[in-house]
DODREN-966354 format. One record per residue (C-alpha): chain; x, z, y; residue number from 1. Coordinates in nm, 3 decimals. Layout:
! residues N
REC   chaine        c1        c3        c2   num
REC        A         X         Z         Y   NUM
...
This chain:
! residues 131
REC   chaine        c1        c3        c2   num
REC        A    -0.654     0.066     1.440     1
REC        A    -0.526    -0.146     1.727     2
REC        A    -0.258    -0.283     1.493     3
REC        A    -0.502    -0.365     1.213     4
REC        A    -0.810    -0.502     1.389     5
REC        A    -0.703    -0.850     1.272     6
REC        A    -0.793    -0.744     0.920     7
REC        A    -1.165    -0.732     0.992     8
REC        A    -1.172    -0.964     1.296     9
REC        A    -0.968    -1.253     1.153    10
REC        A    -0.936    -1.206     0.776    11
REC        A    -1.283    -1.092     0.677    12
REC        A    -1.171    -0.759     0.534    13
REC        A    -1.436    -0.492     0.517    14
REC        A    -1.441    -0.116     0.545    15
REC        A    -1.481     0.016     0.193    16
REC        A    -1.451     0.391     0.241    17
REC        A    -1.358     0.661     0.489    18
REC        A    -1.315     1.035     0.500    19
REC        A    -1.232     1.262     0.793    20
REC        A    -1.131     1.626     0.763    21
REC        A    -1.025     1.769     1.096    22
REC        A    -0.726     1.574     1.224    23
REC        A    -0.663     1.412     0.884    24
REC        A    -0.840     1.096     0.773    25
REC        A    -0.853     0.821     0.511    26
REC        A    -0.970     0.466     0.583    27
REC        A    -0.994     0.202     0.310    28
REC        A    -1.016    -0.175     0.371    29
REC        A    -1.090    -0.441     0.110    30
REC        A    -1.000    -0.805     0.142    31
REC        A    -1.084    -1.003    -0.170    32
REC        A    -0.891    -0.824    -0.449    33
REC        A    -0.661    -0.627    -0.219    34
REC        A    -0.751    -0.273    -0.124    35
REC        A    -0.550    -0.096     0.149    36
REC        A    -0.576     0.276     0.213    37
REC        A    -0.457     0.420     0.545    38
REC        A    -0.400     0.794     0.538    39
REC        A    -0.342     1.015     0.839    40
REC        A    -0.193     1.342     0.725    41
REC        A    -0.033     1.593     0.960    42
REC        A    -0.011     1.333     1.238    43
REC        A     0.170     1.084     1.014    44
REC        A     0.015     0.757     0.895    45
REC        A     0.075     0.607     0.551    46
REC        A    -0.047     0.289     0.383    47
REC        A    -0.109     0.240     0.012    48
REC        A    -0.219    -0.069    -0.179    49
REC        A    -0.404    -0.152    -0.500    50
REC        A    -0.598    -0.428    -0.669    51
REC        A    -0.965    -0.357    -0.604    52
REC        A    -1.075    -0.476    -0.947    53
REC        A    -0.793    -0.351    -1.167    54
REC        A    -0.681    -0.036    -0.990    55
REC        A    -0.795     0.305    -1.097    56
REC        A    -0.910     0.524    -0.810    57
REC        A    -0.584     0.720    -0.825    58
REC        A    -0.348     0.425    -0.884    59
REC        A    -0.213     0.338    -0.541    60
REC        A     0.125     0.189    -0.449    61
REC        A     0.299     0.299    -0.131    62
REC        A     0.402     0.086     0.162    63
REC        A     0.769     0.138     0.073    64
REC        A     0.754     0.009    -0.285    65
REC        A     0.527    -0.282    -0.191    66
REC        A     0.770    -0.371     0.086    67
REC        A     1.054    -0.355    -0.165    68
REC        A     0.871    -0.605    -0.385    69
REC        A     0.807    -0.840    -0.093    70
REC        A     1.153    -0.837     0.068    71
REC        A     1.385    -0.670    -0.182    72
REC        A     1.482    -0.399     0.069    73
REC        A     1.516    -0.054    -0.089    74
REC        A     1.463     0.262     0.108    75
REC        A     1.322     0.322     0.448    76
REC        A     1.045     0.548     0.557    77
REC        A     0.711     0.562     0.384    78
REC        A     0.554     0.658     0.715    79
REC        A     0.376     0.370     0.885    80
REC        A     0.481     0.309     1.244    81
REC        A     0.426     0.011     1.476    82
REC        A     0.709    -0.180     1.302    83
REC        A     0.542    -0.120     0.967    84
REC        A     0.213    -0.243     1.108    85
REC        A     0.381    -0.563     1.225    86
REC        A     0.547    -0.597     0.884    87
REC        A     0.211    -0.576     0.704    88
REC        A     0.063    -0.837     0.936    89
REC        A     0.357    -1.075     0.888    90
REC        A     0.350    -1.036     0.510    91
REC        A    -0.024    -0.991     0.460    92
REC        A    -0.078    -1.311     0.264    93
REC        A     0.217    -1.230     0.035    94
REC        A     0.089    -0.877    -0.024    95
REC        A    -0.261    -1.007    -0.086    96
REC        A    -0.124    -1.258    -0.337    97
REC        A     0.069    -0.985    -0.521    98
REC        A    -0.258    -0.802    -0.587    99
REC        A    -0.461    -1.111    -0.676   100
REC        A    -0.627    -1.130    -1.015   101
REC        A    -0.358    -1.357    -1.162   102
REC        A    -0.065    -1.146    -1.033   103
REC        A    -0.195    -0.788    -1.036   104
REC        A    -0.073    -0.689    -1.383   105
REC        A     0.284    -0.808    -1.323   106
REC        A     0.284    -0.662    -0.971   107
REC        A     0.171    -0.320    -1.096   108
REC        A     0.434    -0.322    -1.369   109
REC        A     0.712    -0.398    -1.120   110
REC        A     0.584    -0.145    -0.866   111
REC        A     0.577     0.125    -1.133   112
REC        A     0.944     0.049    -1.206   113
REC        A     1.025     0.074    -0.835   114
REC        A     0.842     0.408    -0.809   115
REC        A     1.034     0.544    -1.105   116
REC        A     1.367     0.432    -0.956   117
REC        A     1.272     0.583    -0.619   118
REC        A     1.193     0.914    -0.787   119
REC        A     1.529     0.910    -0.960   120
REC        A     1.707     0.831    -0.630   121
REC        A     1.524     1.105    -0.440   122
REC        A     1.517     1.378    -0.702   123
REC        A     1.794     1.281    -0.943   124
REC        A     1.585     1.320    -1.255   125
REC        A     1.420     1.046    -1.455   126
REC        A     1.042     1.043    -1.445   127
REC        A     0.830     0.908    -1.726   128
REC        A     0.706     0.556    -1.654   129
REC        A     0.377     0.530    -1.469   130
REC        A     0.119     0.333    -1.664   131
């Protein structure tokens, strides 16, 4: 939370949801049309993104594929560390713009392609496209 306090202190994001089960937790922020979900699972932290108006509850895009769309870099860890937190802060306006009303459809289409390619790289078998 120390890395992301700027979201509610400076950017006007709000807490949208939370869930705690033992050491694991989910925290969801909303900032305009961008929704960010932070998940702590087995002492690892992950971040996922979606458009708050278009996204289905189960249609989240991981930190890795969103980062690939922003910078073009493929690979890297999906786990969020302090470098990932800095990355999100530095690219927050770009990420927010990707999930804006006018860009969300194209963003989701491209992210689905990235997820499919990642699955093929990791597991060697084509997956059906995510819709």
